[in-house]
N, C-alpha and C positions, 0 to 999 in steps of 0.2 A: 417676758412677763409683760402682759394686758398693760396696760395704764391705766391705774385708778379712776374709776367715774366719777364725776363733781357734780351729781345727778343725784334724783330719785324718784322714780315714777310709780304710780298708782295707777292698779289697776281694779277697775270699779267690775264685779261680776264673779264669783268663782264657780261659773260652769266649767265646761269643757273647753273651751275660749279662753278663758279666766286661767284655770289649772294649767291647761298646758303651755301657756305665755310664762304662768309663775316659773314651773319647771324648767322651760329655758334659757330663763333668765338668771336664776339662781344660780345654775351649774355654769353659767359665762359671767358669773360675778358681779353681774349688773344690778343695781339697790334698785328696791320695789316694796311695795306695800302692799294686799291685796285686802279690798272692802267687799263685804259681802253682805247683801240685805238680810238673809236669810240669818237665822240662831247657828247655822254649821252649813258644810256644806252639802251640797245633795243636786241633784238634778231632778224637775221635773218631767216624766214619760219613763217611756218603756224602753222598747229596744232600738238601738241604733243599730245600721251597719257602716262597714268602711270597704273602700276601693285601693286597688293596689297604690295608689297615689297617696293615698293615706297614710298607708304603713309607711314610706317613703318618708312622708310629713311626720311621722311620729320618731322617728330615726333620726331624724334632723335635729329635733328639739330635743331629745334626750334617750339613750337605748331605753332608759327604763320605762318609758311610757308606753314603745313596744312590749314589755316585757309585762307590763301590765293586764294591754291588751291582748294577748297568747294566753295568761294565766284565765280569762274572764270568760273568752270567746264562746263562741256555739257556732259548731258548722253541720253543714250536711250529716245526715246521719250514712247514708249509703258510700262507700269508699268509691264507688263508680261515679260519686259526683261529687267529688272533694274541689274541682275544680269549675263547679256548675253554679253562675250566680242566682239565676231564675230557670225554672221549667215554664215556658210559656202556653195557655191550655186556651181552650174557647171557652169559658166559662159557662156562655147563653146556650150553646146547641149542645155542649157535652158528648164531641165524639172522642174516643178513648185516645190516650195518650197525647202529648204537647205538639202542639203546633209549630213550634219552634224551641231552640234551647239557646239563652246566652251565657255566655261561658267565661272566664277570665284567666287571670295567674293565682288570682287568691281565693276565688270562690263565691261562698255565701259564709261570711263570718262578721256575725251579729253578737253582738254586747248588749246587757241590761244596764243602762246608763250608771244607775244609784253604785252597782257594781264594779263600775269600772273607776266610778270616781273614788269609790272606796281605798283601790289600788294605789289613784295617782297621789293622793294627800300623802300618802307614806313616802314620798321623793321631795318634798319640802319640810322647812322645819315649820313646827307649830305656831311660832311667833310672828311670823311674816303675815298670817292675816287678822282682821277687825272683823267682828261679827256683827249683825244687828243694825248695818250701817247702810241706810236707806239713802240715798242721795237726792237732795232735793235741788242744789243751785251748786254753780261755780262761780268764782272773782278772781278777780286775780289783784294783789297788793302792788304798792308802788314798787318795790324789790323783785318783782317778775313774780313772783310764786304764786301757784296756782292755789285757790282757796276752795274746797270742797265743804259743804253745809248739809249735813243729814238730819232725815228725820226728828231724829232722838235729841236736835241742840247741839250738838256735838260737832265740829270743825276738823278739818285738818291738812297739811299743806303737802303738796307736793311741784316737782320743777313739770311736771308730764301726768297728763291722765291719758289712760286708754280705757276705752267702754268695752268691755264683754261681757254687756249685760243683755244682752237677747232681745229677742224681737222684739220684746217692750223696753227695749233702752231706754234710760232717763237722760245719759249721755246723747245718744241720737237726738231726743227731744230739744235738748237746750241747743245744740248745733243747729239740727235744722228740722224746725217744728211742723213742715209740710209733708215729712219724709216720714210718715205715718204707714205703718202694714196696712192693709186692704182683703179682703176677704175675696177668696179665690174660685169662689160658689163650689165648693166641694170639702164635707167633712165626713169623719172617716167614726166607725165604730171598731171600740177596740176589747179585746178579748181572749182568755186562756181558756185550753181545753187539753184535760189530759189525755196525755199521748195514743194510752191502750183503747180511749174511747174515741177518737180521732181517728186512728186505723181503721178501729170498727164501720167509722162512716164513712171513707173518703179511701183506703187503702193503704199500704205500706208505704208505697213508693211516694204518692203526695203528701201523704201527713209526714213522712221523715224528711222530706227535702224541701226546699223551696222553692214555691208555687206561686204562679201569678194567673190569676183565674180573670180572664176580661171579659168584657161583655157592653152592652149598649147604657152609657150613661152611670156605668160602674164598676167596682174591679175590686177585688178582693186577693189579698197576700196573705201566704203563711210559712212560715218558716219554726225549726225547733228551736227550743230556748230551754234553760234551767237543765243542760247535759243532756239535753237529747226527750226528758220526762213531759214535757209540754208542747204542746203546738201552739204558736202565737200568731190571732188572728188582728188582720188590719183591712176593715172593710170599708173601702170608700165608694160614697155617692155621691152624683153631681146635683144639684139645684141651686135654680132661679130666682129664689127666694131668698131675699137677707137674711143673713148672720142676725137672731134677736138682741143681741148684745154685745155690741164690738168690746166692753169692758173685761169680759170672761169669754174663755177660748173653749169651754167646754161645758157640758149641760147633761145630764142626767135621760136615756131614754131606755126605751123596752125592746126584746126581742122582739115580739111582733112589728115595731118599726124598720129594724132592718130587714124582715122577711117581706114586710112590704114593700121597702124598697129596693128590692131585689127581686120583685114578682117574675114570673118567669125566666129566671135564672136557671141553669143547670141543675140536677139533681147535687151535685158537689157541693155547689155553694149551697143549696139550700142545707143540704144535711152540716156541712158546717155551721150557719147560723142557727139552726135548731139545737146545736149542741153550746151554742154559747148561754152565758148568765141571764136570769129574767131581766134583771138591770143592767144595763151597758153604760159606759163612759163614751159620749159624741165630744170628736177633737174637731172642732172647726179651724180648717186650713187658711190661714192668714200667710203675707208674704211682702215683699217690697216691689214686687211686681208694677204695681200703677205709681209708685212714689218714690223712684229709686233715690240715692241722695247724690246731692253734685259731686262729693269727695268726700276721700275717708278721712280727711283732717281738716282740722282749722285752726293755725298757730300750732301753740304745744298739746291740740286736745285730739286725742284720733279716737277710730272708732272701727274692731275688729271684729271677723266674727257672724252671727245673725245679728249683731247689733249692725254692722255693715251692710249684708248681704242677707237676711234672713230667706231661705226659699221653702217652697215646698217639698217634701219629701220624696218625690216620685224615683227621684234620680239616686239616693239612697246615697248622697254625697254631700250632703250639707255639713254635718261633723266633721268629714274630712275636711273638706274647705276652711273650717275654722281652724284646723291644725295647721294647717298650710301656711294663714296668716300668722299664725303663730312663731312656725318656723322662720318665715319672710322676716317678722318684727324683729328677733330674737338675734338673727343676723345681723341686720341694719344695727340696733342698741346696743351688740358687743363690739364695731368695728370699732379700730384704733381712733378713727374720724371724730367719732362722737363721745368727745370726753367731759363737756360741760353741758349747761343747761340751751346755750346759745345753737348748740348743734343736733339740738331734738327737731326742730322744726323741717330741717332739710331733710333727714333722718324720715321724717313722716310723709314728707312730701315723696320719696321715694318709694315707700310702701304702697302711697295710692296709688302712683303712676305702676307699679309693679303688678298690683293688684284688682283695683276695680274694675276692671275689665271684663277677667276672670269670673269674677266673684258676681257680677251683676250679668252676665251670659249664662252661669249655672241658674238665675232667679225666674230667666226668659224660657230657658231649655225645659227646666223642670214643669212648669205649667203645660208646655205643650207636649211632651214626654207623657206627662198623667191624663190628655185629653187623647193621645195616642189607645192607651190601655181601653180607654173607653171608647173607640171607634169613632172621635169626637174631632180629630184633627182635620184642618185642611188639606186638602191634598193625598190623605191616607187612609183614611176611613176606616172601614175592618178590613182592610187589605194586606192580610198578615207579611207578605214578603215587605209589602214598606214598611211596615210596623217593625219588622226585624231589624232592616235597613236604617232604619231613624235610630233605635235604640244601639246599634253597632258603632254607627259614625258620632256619638253624640258620647255615648261610654268612651269612644278613644280619646276626644278632645279630654275627657275627665281625667282620663288614667294613663294617658301615654305621653306623659311628662314624666320630666325629671327634675325634683323636688330639689337636692341639692347643686343642680345648675341653676334653678329657677334664685336659689338662697345666692348662688353667688354672681349671677347677673346684676340683684339687687346690689351686693357690694360694691360691684365694678362701677354702676353707676354712682352710689356714693361716694366713692372714693375720687372720681373725675367729678363731681360736684365741689369737693371740697378743695382737691386739688385749684380748680379755676378760680374761688372764693380766696385761698390764699396768696394765689397768684395776682388777683384783683388787689389785696391788701398791701403786697409788695409793691404793684405798681404805683398805689398811689401816697404810698412813703417816699 
């Protein structure tokens, strides 16, 4: 029987990072409470895809997380494309067929964020969450307890705090004020098109399976959602102009704006954009590329997921890395050497050592690969063989890992540090 934990963890944020961590801790007997600023669990945004390593991380956290994903995910419609991640097309010159195809063991499997969260919340009791809790400050009492103060005037205590509060993380702001998100000079139009209309516009194969339409200064990705009834559209455009409001990541634009940004692209891209709604949401792509955090923790305060390494979406791996973080944190906090509040800082130090390099690499690589899609990357340009090689190489770094081994390595490091500390204590006696 695992030793009783003599500490309480506060998880700030109830998105994918926070909920997967909560589920993993709950099923390992680690005490925690989730503090979410919204009135209920929910996610902002539309579709999110996952890599094979993300699926491993789900299973490491708890088998129910993978079951939730499998229940709500949508795949490529064609049986012959079940292992295809994306068909990469020349969206500018529009020659027939893909220039190359990227595949993996999982293929293209995406979920709607809200649907995924609706399934995840079933894996923990309702009473572990406190809603309408917008964190404003953190202080420490003389007894070592950390005190969170919220916008509604209430407070709560914990022995450690883990910020899973996303790209605009308040926990990160309190730890590292200079590590703020910066605009990547890309924004994305988002749209949904009924599948029958999409098929009429670009044909069965390209409408019913994941495609990446590449071109100079822009790229358009499409994939089926809602059990294949709808084609999701995300059209990225690069602009040297600053984003007008750094506090708001979205604005309303028009179909004509999108067509103007993609003027000169081929007929498939034009046909896709002409089928979008007259009014479109535009999402600015911010990340932590320019202002990375120096560490994922300070004392008994830690950051995880997008709070620690918010990335652009071009690798389709950001959410998966959040779940990897959850798996490693759960492995450490459930370790037999972590019994009391005094052990938590060492656990967070190990987490930082195991996760920071990989998380910050993704942020840098995602920016580069987004430029590859738009023929802007240094040394790559519009050379399709080079673009394909960069994608395969970098996707391999993302996917070709053993997440259980990653967790075991973290546990082993923690064991060695704990043994060293125990020996030092005995020597002093």
